C-alpha positions, -999 to 999 in steps of 0.1 A, spaced: 464 28 280 456 49 251 452 23 229 422 10 252 405 38 248 408 41 212 394 5 206 365 13 231 357 42 211 356 21 179 335 -5 196 310 20 205 307 37 169 291 5 154 265 3 181 256 38 174 253 35 137 230 3 143 208 24 165 206 51 137 199 26 113 171 11 134 155 45 137 157 51 101 143 18 92 112 22 117 103 57 103 105 44 67 83 14 73 54 36 87 26 38 63 5 68 54 -31 69 70 -57 59 46 -80 91 42 -115 79 39 -139 107 25 -163 107 -3 -139 126 -25 -107 99 -21 -131 69 -22 -146 82 -53 -113 88 -71 -103 52 -60 -136 39 -74 -127 55 -107 -94 39 -105 -107 5 -99 -133 11 -129 -106 21 -152 -84 -10 -144 -116 -32 -150 -123 -15 -184 -88 -18 -195 -84 -54 -186 -118 -63 -200 -122 -95 -179 -130 -104 -142 -101 -98 -120 -93 -105 -83 -90 -77 -59 -52 -80 -58 -50 -80 -98 -73 -50 -96 -51 -31 -71 -19 -40 -91 -35 -28 -125 -47 5 -107 -14 11 -88 -33 11 -55 -33 -7 -22 -57 -36 -18 -76 -15 9 -80 12 -16 -92 -13 -42 -117 -25 -17 -130 9 -10 -135 17 -47 -152 -18 -52 -175 -7 -24 -185 23 -40 -190 6 -73 -210 -23 -61 -234 2 -45 -238 18 -76 -243 -18 -93 -215 -11 -118 -195 -41 -107 -207 -79 -104 -193 -111 -91 -180 -133 -119 -170 -167 -104 -152 -152 -74 -137 -123 -94 -150 -89 -101 -160 -77 -134 -180 -45 -148 -217 -53 -147 
């Protein structure tokens, strides 16, 4: 009888461990909220501009994001700012400094 109780507790332990792992995984996959204000978007525009200036050629949004070490969404925000100022132009489906 004592052996059954011991095996029951062992069977319950992996289930609890799996639930804890799932909870930790859910918490880790949450993204930080993207803050959109003039200051942060201006900084992203600077990151995008520097990435394009360093590359010295037209890049896609994904390439810009990778070069600037920012997300695609942040790259798009920065590109919007630069497009409005006329500092970026379309070059065969890619973006380059104007």
